[in-house]
N, CA, C, O and the ligand as a Tripos MOL2 file, in Angstrom:
@<TRIPOS>MOLECULE
protein
  205   203    52     0     0
PROTEIN
NO_CHARGES

@<TRIPOS>ATOM
      1 N        -102.8650    9.4340  -81.0030 N.3       1 MET1
      2 CA       -103.4210    9.7300  -79.6640 C.3       1 MET1
      3 C        -104.9080   10.0620  -79.8050 C.2       1 MET1
      4 O        -105.3310   10.8290  -80.6690 O.2       1 MET1
      5 N        -105.6380    9.4680  -78.9460 N.am      2 THR2
      6 CA       -107.0600    9.8200  -78.9520 C.3       2 THR2
      7 C        -107.3140   10.9300  -77.9540 C.2       2 THR2
      8 O        -106.7830   12.0270  -78.1250 O.2       2 THR2
      9 N        -108.0670   10.7050  -76.9680 N.am      3 ARG3
     10 CA       -108.4400   11.7930  -76.0490 C.3       3 ARG3
     11 C        -107.2440   12.2150  -75.1960 C.2       3 ARG3
     12 O        -106.4480   11.3820  -74.7620 O.2       3 ARG3
     13 N        -107.1340   13.5140  -74.9660 N.am      4 LYS4
     14 CA       -106.0280   14.0500  -74.1870 C.3       4 LYS4
     15 C        -106.2200   13.6930  -72.7160 C.2       4 LYS4
     16 O        -107.3030   13.8550  -72.1530 O.2       4 LYS4
     17 N        -105.1460   13.2080  -72.1150 N.am      5 ARG5
     18 CA       -105.2470   12.7910  -70.7200 C.3       5 ARG5
     19 C        -105.4170   13.9850  -69.7890 C.2       5 ARG5
     20 O        -106.1830   13.9410  -68.8260 O.2       5 ARG5
     21 N        -104.6820   15.0570  -70.0980 N.am      6 ARG6
     22 CA       -104.6740   16.2100  -69.1930 C.3       6 ARG6
     23 C        -105.6490   17.2990  -69.6380 C.2       6 ARG6
     24 O        -105.4510   18.4800  -69.3550 O.2       6 ARG6
     25 N        -106.6580   16.9010  -70.3070 N.am      7 SER7
     26 CA       -107.5870   17.9000  -70.8250 C.3       7 SER7
     27 C        -108.4120   18.5490  -69.7300 C.2       7 SER7
     28 O        -109.0830   19.5530  -69.9680 O.2       7 SER7
     29 N        -108.3690   17.9810  -68.5270 N.am      8 HIS8
     30 CA       -109.1810   18.5460  -67.4420 C.3       8 HIS8
     31 C        -108.3270   19.2670  -66.4020 C.2       8 HIS8
     32 O        -108.8400   19.6730  -65.3590 O.2       8 HIS8
     33 N        -107.0470   19.4290  -66.6680 N.am      9 HIS9
     34 CA       -106.1750   20.0150  -65.6600 C.3       9 HIS9
     35 C        -106.1610   21.5330  -65.6870 C.2       9 HIS9
     36 O        -105.6890   22.1700  -64.7450 O.2       9 HIS9
     37 N        -106.6600   22.0980  -66.7300 N.am     10 ALA10
     38 CA       -106.5910   23.5500  -66.8330 C.3      10 ALA10
     39 C        -107.4860   24.1980  -65.7890 C.2      10 ALA10
     40 O        -108.5540   23.6830  -65.4560 O.2      10 ALA10
     41 N        -107.0330   25.3290  -65.2820 N.am     11 LEU11
     42 CA       -107.8330   26.0580  -64.3080 C.3      11 LEU11
     43 C        -108.9650   26.7850  -65.0220 C.2      11 LEU11
     44 O        -108.7840   27.3910  -66.0780 O.2      11 LEU11
     45 N        -110.1010   26.7030  -64.4210 N.am     12 ARG12
     46 CA       -111.2200   27.4420  -64.9860 C.3      12 ARG12
     47 C        -111.0900   28.9130  -64.6050 C.2      12 ARG12
     48 O        -110.6700   29.2260  -63.4910 O.2      12 ARG12
     49 N        -111.4330   29.7890  -65.4870 N.am     13 PRO13
     50 CA       -111.4240   31.2040  -65.1280 C.3      13 PRO13
     51 C        -112.4690   31.4730  -64.0540 C.2      13 PRO13
     52 O        -113.6160   31.0320  -64.1380 O.2      13 PRO13
     53 N        -112.0340   32.2030  -63.0540 N.am     14 VAL14
     54 CA       -112.9340   32.5070  -61.9490 C.3      14 VAL14
     55 C        -113.9740   33.5190  -62.4100 C.2      14 VAL14
     56 O        -113.6470   34.6130  -62.8690 O.2      14 VAL14
     57 N        -115.2010   33.1340  -62.2800 N.am     15 ASN15
     58 CA       -116.2400   34.0770  -62.6830 C.3      15 ASN15
     59 C        -116.5230   35.0500  -61.5440 C.2      15 ASN15
     60 O        -116.6760   34.6480  -60.3900 O.2      15 ASN15
     61 N        -116.5890   36.2900  -61.8740 N.am     16 THR16
     62 CA       -116.8340   37.3090  -60.8730 C.3      16 THR16
     63 C        -118.0420   38.1260  -61.2820 C.2      16 THR16
     64 O        -118.3910   38.2250  -62.4580 O.2      16 THR16
     65 N        -118.6540   38.6950  -60.2930 N.am     17 THR17
     66 CA       -119.7500   39.6180  -60.5610 C.3      17 THR17
     67 C        -119.3760   40.9730  -59.9950 C.2      17 THR17
     68 O        -118.6760   41.0660  -58.9860 O.2      17 THR17
     69 N        -119.8310   41.9900  -60.6290 N.am     18 ALA18
     70 CA       -119.5150   43.3310  -60.1600 C.3      18 ALA18
     71 C        -120.3620   43.6500  -58.9380 C.2      18 ALA18
     72 O        -121.5660   43.3930  -58.9070 O.2      18 ALA18
     73 N        -119.7040   44.2150  -57.9330 N.am     19 CYS19
     74 CA       -120.4220   44.6340  -56.7400 C.3      19 CYS19
     75 C        -121.4140   45.7290  -57.1100 C.2      19 CYS19
     76 O        -121.0290   46.7240  -57.7230 O.2      19 CYS19
     77 N        -122.6780   45.5660  -56.7500 N.am     20 PRO20
     78 CA       -123.6670   46.5910  -57.1190 C.3      20 PRO20
     79 C        -123.4520   47.9010  -56.3720 C.2      20 PRO20
     80 O        -123.9990   48.9400  -56.7420 O.2      20 PRO20
     81 N        -122.6520   47.8370  -55.3230 N.am     21 LYS21
     82 CA       -122.4570   49.0450  -54.5250 C.3      21 LYS21
     83 C        -121.2460   49.8490  -54.9810 C.2      21 LYS21
     84 O        -121.3340   51.0580  -55.1920 O.2      21 LYS21
     85 N        -120.1110   49.1610  -55.1300 N.am     22 CYS22
     86 CA       -118.8940   49.8910  -55.4630 C.3      22 CYS22
     87 C        -118.3310   49.4970  -56.8240 C.2      22 CYS22
     88 O        -117.4170   50.1470  -57.3320 O.2      22 CYS22
     89 N        -118.8780   48.4220  -57.4210 N.am     23 GLY23
     90 CA       -118.4630   48.0590  -58.7690 C.3      23 GLY23
     91 C        -117.2380   47.1840  -58.8330 C.2      23 GLY23
     92 O        -116.8020   46.8240  -59.9260 O.2      23 GLY23
     93 N        -116.6660   46.8270  -57.6960 N.am     24 THR24
     94 CA       -115.5000   45.9630  -57.6870 C.3      24 THR24
     95 C        -115.9010   44.5400  -58.0350 C.2      24 THR24
     96 O        -116.9550   44.0690  -57.6090 O.2      24 THR24
     97 N        -115.0640   43.8460  -58.8110 N.am     25 ALA25
     98 CA       -115.3310   42.4560  -59.1500 C.3      25 ALA25
     99 C        -115.2360   41.6020  -57.8950 C.2      25 ALA25
    100 O        -114.2350   41.6480  -57.1800 O.2      25 ALA25
    101 N        -116.2700   40.8280  -57.6320 N.am     26 ARG26
    102 CA       -116.2650   39.9790  -56.4480 C.3      26 ARG26
    103 C        -116.7810   38.6140  -56.8280 C.2      26 ARG26
    104 O        -117.4350   38.4500  -57.8580 O.2      26 ARG26
    105 N        -116.4870   37.6310  -55.9950 N.am     27 LEU27
    106 CA       -116.9910   36.3050  -56.2550 C.3      27 LEU27
    107 C        -118.4850   36.2710  -55.9830 C.2      27 LEU27
    108 O        -118.9650   36.9120  -55.0480 O.2      27 LEU27
    109 N        -119.2220   35.5260  -56.7980 N.am     28 PRO28
    110 CA       -120.6470   35.4160  -56.5400 C.3      28 PRO28
    111 C        -120.9070   34.7150  -55.2100 C.2      28 PRO28
    112 O        -120.1980   33.7730  -54.8560 O.2      28 PRO28
    113 N        -121.8920   35.1550  -54.4950 N.am     29 HIS29
    114 CA       -122.2680   34.6150  -53.1860 C.3      29 HIS29
    115 C        -121.1720   34.8260  -52.1490 C.2      29 HIS29
    116 O        -121.0840   34.0890  -51.1670 O.2      29 HIS29
    117 N        -120.3390   35.8370  -52.3730 N.am     30 ARG30
    118 CA       -119.3410   36.2170  -51.3880 C.3      30 ARG30
    119 C        -119.4910   37.7150  -51.1360 C.2      30 ARG30
    120 O        -119.8750   38.4810  -52.0200 O.2      30 ARG30
    121 N        -119.1810   38.1020  -49.9200 N.am     31 ALA31
    122 CA       -119.2340   39.5270  -49.6300 C.3      31 ALA31
    123 C        -118.1260   40.2480  -50.3780 C.2      31 ALA31
    124 O        -117.0460   39.6980  -50.5980 O.2      31 ALA31
    125 N        -118.4020   41.4650  -50.7570 N.am     32 CYS32
    126 CA       -117.4080   42.2600  -51.4700 C.3      32 CYS32
    127 C        -116.2180   42.5280  -50.5690 C.2      32 CYS32
    128 O        -116.3830   42.9100  -49.4110 O.2      32 CYS32
    129 N        -115.0240   42.3290  -51.0950 N.am     33 ALA33
    130 CA       -113.8170   42.5400  -50.2990 C.3      33 ALA33
    131 C        -113.5260   44.0210  -50.1220 C.2      33 ALA33
    132 O        -112.7870   44.4090  -49.2170 O.2      33 ALA33
    133 N        -114.0890   44.8280  -50.9620 N.am     34 ASN34
    134 CA       -113.8140   46.2620  -50.8960 C.3      34 ASN34
    135 C        -114.7270   46.9670  -49.9060 C.2      34 ASN34
    136 O        -114.2570   47.6950  -49.0320 O.2      34 ASN34
    137 N        -116.0240   46.7540  -50.0390 N.am     35 CYS35
    138 CA       -116.9560   47.4980  -49.1960 C.3      35 CYS35
    139 C        -117.7540   46.5810  -48.2830 C.2      35 CYS35
    140 O        -118.4910   47.0640  -47.4240 O.2      35 CYS35
    141 N        -117.6240   45.2640  -48.4490 N.am     36 GLY36
    142 CA       -118.3210   44.3410  -47.5650 C.3      36 GLY36
    143 C        -119.7600   44.0940  -47.9460 C.2      36 GLY36
    144 O        -120.4950   43.4440  -47.2030 O.2      36 GLY36
    145 N        -120.1690   44.5940  -49.0750 N.am     37 TYR37
    146 CA       -121.5560   44.4480  -49.4880 C.3      37 TYR37
    147 C        -121.8320   43.0160  -49.9350 C.2      37 TYR37
    148 O        -121.0680   42.4260  -50.6990 O.2      37 TYR37
    149 N        -122.9340   42.4760  -49.4420 N.am     38 TYR38
    150 CA       -123.3430   41.1440  -49.8980 C.3      38 TYR38
    151 C        -124.7000   41.2270  -50.5690 C.2      38 TYR38
    152 O        -124.8340   40.9970  -51.7710 O.2      38 TYR38
    153 N        -125.7000   41.5600  -49.7740 N.am     39 THR39
    154 CA       -126.9990   41.8850  -50.3560 C.3      39 THR39
    155 C        -127.4810   43.1920  -49.7290 C.2      39 THR39
    156 O        -126.7830   43.7950  -48.9140 O.2      39 THR39
    157 N        -128.6340   43.6030  -50.1020 N.am     40 SER40
    158 CA       -129.1420   44.8490  -49.5570 C.3      40 SER40
    159 C        -129.4100   44.7410  -48.0640 C.2      40 SER40
    160 O        -129.4260   45.7440  -47.3510 O.2      40 SER40
    161 N        -129.6220   43.4960  -47.5910 N.am     41 LYS41
    162 CA       -129.8880   43.2930  -46.1710 C.3      41 LYS41
    163 C        -128.6370   42.8810  -45.4010 C.2      41 LYS41
    164 O        -128.4720   43.2140  -44.2270 O.2      41 LYS41
    165 N        -127.7680   42.1550  -46.0790 N.am     42 VAL42
    166 CA       -126.5860   41.6360  -45.4020 C.3      42 VAL42
    167 C        -125.3510   42.3440  -45.9280 C.2      42 VAL42
    168 O        -125.0920   42.3490  -47.1320 O.2      42 VAL42
    169 N        -124.6060   42.9300  -45.0380 N.am     43 SER43
    170 CA       -123.3520   43.5400  -45.4480 C.3      43 SER43
    171 C        -122.3950   43.4980  -44.2650 C.2      43 SER43
    172 O        -122.8060   43.6280  -43.1120 O.2      43 SER43
    173 N        -121.1440   43.3180  -44.5610 N.am     44 LEU44
    174 CA       -120.1440   43.2690  -43.5100 C.3      44 LEU44
    175 C        -119.6620   44.6770  -43.2050 C.2      44 LEU44
    176 O        -119.6670   45.5630  -44.0600 O.2      44 LEU44
    177 N        -119.2510   44.8510  -41.9780 N.am     45 LYS45
    178 CA       -118.6750   46.1420  -41.6230 C.3      45 LYS45
    179 C        -117.1680   46.0870  -41.8470 C.2      45 LYS45
    180 O        -116.4580   45.3280  -41.1880 O.2      45 LYS45
    181 N        -116.6990   46.8840  -42.7670 N.am     46 ILE46
    182 CA       -115.2670   46.9440  -43.0360 C.3      46 ILE46
    183 C        -114.6210   47.9260  -42.0660 C.2      46 ILE46
    184 O        -115.0200   49.0860  -41.9640 O.2      46 ILE46
    185 N        -113.6210   47.4280  -41.3650 N.am     47 GLU47
    186 CA       -112.9180   48.2930  -40.4160 C.3      47 GLU47
    187 C        -112.0620   49.2930  -41.1930 C.2      47 GLU47
    188 O        -111.2280   48.9150  -42.0160 O.2      47 GLU47
    189 N        -112.2820   50.5260  -40.9220 N.am     48 THR48
    190 CA       -111.4850   51.5590  -41.5810 C.3      48 THR48
    191 C        -110.6730   52.3140  -40.5490 C.2      48 THR48
    192 O        -110.9590   52.2610  -39.3530 O.2      48 THR48
    193 N        -109.6830   52.9980  -41.0100 N.am     49 GLU49
    194 CA       -108.8150   53.7380  -40.1030 C.3      49 GLU49
    195 C        -109.1260   55.2300  -40.1540 C.2      49 GLU49
    196 O        -108.2790   56.0630  -39.8340 O.2      49 GLU49
    197 N        -110.3290   55.5500  -40.5510 N.am     50 GLU50
    198 CA       -110.6840   56.9480  -40.6960 C.3      50 GLU50
    199 C        -110.9860   57.6140  -39.3620 C.2      50 GLU50
    200 O        -110.8290   58.8260  -39.2160 O.2      50 GLU50
    201 N        -111.4180   56.8220  -38.3940 N.am     51 SER51
    202 CA       -111.7900   57.3830  -37.0970 C.3      51 SER51
    203 C        -110.5460   57.7880  -36.3210 C.2      51 SER51
    204 O        -110.6520   58.2830  -35.1990 O.2      51 SER51
    205 ZN       -118.3660   46.4810  -53.0060 Zn       52 ZN52
@<TRIPOS>BOND
     1     1     2 1
     2     2     3 1
     3     3     4 2
     4     3     5 am
     5     5     6 1
     6     6     7 1
     7     7     8 2
     8     7     9 am
     9     9    10 1
    10    10    11 1
    11    11    12 2
    12    11    13 am
    13    13    14 1
    14    14    15 1
    15    15    16 2
    16    15    17 am
    17    17    18 1
    18    18    19 1
    19    19    20 2
    20    19    21 am
    21    21    22 1
    22    22    23 1
    23    23    24 2
    24    23    25 am
    25    25    26 1
    26    26    27 1
    27    27    28 2
    28    27    29 am
    29    29    30 1
    30    30    31 1
    31    31    32 2
    32    31    33 am
    33    33    34 1
    34    34    35 1
    35    35    36 2
    36    35    37 am
    37    37    38 1
    38    38    39 1
    39    39    40 2
    40    39    41 am
    41    41    42 1
    42    42    43 1
    43    43    44 2
    44    43    45 am
    45    45    46 1
    46    46    47 1
    47    47    48 2
    48    47    49 am
    49    49    50 1
    50    50    51 1
    51    51    52 2
    52    51    53 am
    53    53    54 1
    54    54    55 1
    55    55    56 2
    56    55    57 am
    57    57    58 1
    58    58    59 1
    59    59    60 2
    60    59    61 am
    61    61    62 1
    62    62    63 1
    63    63    64 2
    64    63    65 am
    65    65    66 1
    66    66    67 1
    67    67    68 2
    68    67    69 am
    69    69    70 1
    70    70    71 1
    71    71    72 2
    72    71    73 am
    73    73    74 1
    74    74    75 1
    75    75    76 2
    76    75    77 am
    77    77    78 1
    78    78    79 1
    79    79    80 2
    80    79    81 am
    81    81    82 1
    82    82    83 1
    83    83    84 2
    84    83    85 am
    85    85    86 1
    86    86    87 1
    87    87    88 2
    88    87    89 am
    89    89    90 1
    90    90    91 1
    91    91    92 2
    92    91    93 am
    93    93    94 1
    94    94    95 1
    95    95    96 2
    96    95    97 am
    97    97    98 1
    98    98    99 1
    99    99   100 2
   100    99   101 am
   101   101   102 1
   102   102   103 1
   103   103   104 2
   104   103   105 am
   105   105   106 1
   106   106   107 1
   107   107   108 2
   108   107   109 am
   109   109   110 1
   110   110   111 1
   111   111   112 2
   112   111   113 am
   113   113   114 1
   114   114   115 1
   115   115   116 2
   116   115   117 am
   117   117   118 1
   118   118   119 1
   119   119   120 2
   120   119   121 am
   121   121   122 1
   122   122   123 1
   123   123   124 2
   124   123   125 am
   125   125   126 1
   126   126   127 1
   127   127   128 2
   128   127   129 am
   129   129   130 1
   130   130   131 1
   131   131   132 2
   132   131   133 am
   133   133   134 1
   134   134   135 1
   135   135   136 2
   136   135   137 am
   137   137   138 1
   138   138   139 1
   139   139   140 2
   140   139   141 am
   141   141   142 1
   142   142   143 1
   143   143   144 2
   144   143   145 am
   145   145   146 1
   146   146   147 1
   147   147   148 2
   148   147   149 am
   149   149   150 1
   150   150   151 1
   151   151   152 2
   152   151   153 am
   153   153   154 1
   154   154   155 1
   155   155   156 2
   156   155   157 am
   157   157   158 1
   158   158   159 1
   159   159   160 2
   160   159   161 am
   161   161   162 1
   162   162   163 1
   163   163   164 2
   164   163   165 am
   165   165   166 1
   166   166   167 1
   167   167   168 2
   168   167   169 am
   169   169   170 1
   170   170   171 1
   171   171   172 2
   172   171   173 am
   173   173   174 1
   174   174   175 1
   175   175   176 2
   176   175   177 am
   177   177   178 1
   178   178   179 1
   179   179   180 2
   180   179   181 am
   181   181   182 1
   182   182   183 1
   183   183   184 2
   184   183   185 am
   185   185   186 1
   186   186   187 1
   187   187   188 2
   188   187   189 am
   189   189   190 1
   190   190   191 1
   191   191   192 2
   192   191   193 am
   193   193   194 1
   194   194   195 1
   195   195   196 2
   196   195   197 am
   197   197   198 1
   198   198   199 1
   199   199   200 2
   200   199   201 am
   201   201   202 1
   202   202   203 1
   203   203   204 2
@<TRIPOS>SUBSTRUCTURE
     1 MET1         2 RESIDUE 1 A MET
     2 THR2         6 RESIDUE 1 A THR
     3 ARG3        10 RESIDUE 1 A ARG
     4 LYS4        14 RESIDUE 1 A LYS
     5 ARG5        18 RESIDUE 1 A ARG
     6 ARG6        22 RESIDUE 1 A ARG
     7 SER7        26 RESIDUE 1 A SER
     8 HIS8        30 RESIDUE 1 A HIS
     9 HIS9        34 RESIDUE 1 A HIS
    10 ALA10       38 RESIDUE 1 A ALA
    11 LEU11       42 RESIDUE 1 A LEU
    12 ARG12       46 RESIDUE 1 A ARG
    13 PRO13       50 RESIDUE 1 A PRO
    14 VAL14       54 RESIDUE 1 A VAL
    15 ASN15       58 RESIDUE 1 A ASN
    16 THR16       62 RESIDUE 1 A THR
    17 THR17       66 RESIDUE 1 A THR
    18 ALA18       70 RESIDUE 1 A ALA
    19 CYS19       74 RESIDUE 1 A CYS
    20 PRO20       78 RESIDUE 1 A PRO
    21 LYS21       82 RESIDUE 1 A LYS
    22 CYS22       86 RESIDUE 1 A CYS
    23 GLY23       90 RESIDUE 1 A GLY
    24 THR24       94 RESIDUE 1 A THR
    25 ALA25       98 RESIDUE 1 A ALA
    26 ARG26      102 RESIDUE 1 A ARG
    27 LEU27      106 RESIDUE 1 A LEU
    28 PRO28      110 RESIDUE 1 A PRO
    29 HIS29      114 RESIDUE 1 A HIS
    30 ARG30      118 RESIDUE 1 A ARG
    31 ALA31      122 RESIDUE 1 A ALA
    32 CYS32      126 RESIDUE 1 A CYS
    33 ALA33      130 RESIDUE 1 A ALA
    34 ASN34      134 RESIDUE 1 A ASN
    35 CYS35      138 RESIDUE 1 A CYS
    36 GLY36      142 RESIDUE 1 A GLY
    37 TYR37      146 RESIDUE 1 A TYR
    38 TYR38      150 RESIDUE 1 A TYR
    39 THR39      154 RESIDUE 1 A THR
    40 SER40      158 RESIDUE 1 A SER
    41 LYS41      162 RESIDUE 1 A LYS
    42 VAL42      166 RESIDUE 1 A VAL
    43 SER43      170 RESIDUE 1 A SER
    44 LEU44      174 RESIDUE 1 A LEU
    45 LYS45      178 RESIDUE 1 A LYS
    46 ILE46      182 RESIDUE 1 A ILE
    47 GLU47      186 RESIDUE 1 A GLU
    48 THR48      190 RESIDUE 1 A THR
    49 GLU49      194 RESIDUE 1 A GLU
    50 GLU50      198 RESIDUE 1 A GLU
    51 SER51      202 RESIDUE 1 A SER
    52 ZN52       205 GROUP 0 **** ****
């Protein structure tokens, strides 16, 4: 056998970056799922049940 046919079927490990605000691993160029932080200017408001 020469080259493996299914050599490209493996899933690539998802690379994550740590949220600079809360430290949770998040996808790059995605808002943090924990605190909603994206950049220093853009951040989502996470609805909390504290009120
Ligand atoms: Zn975060």
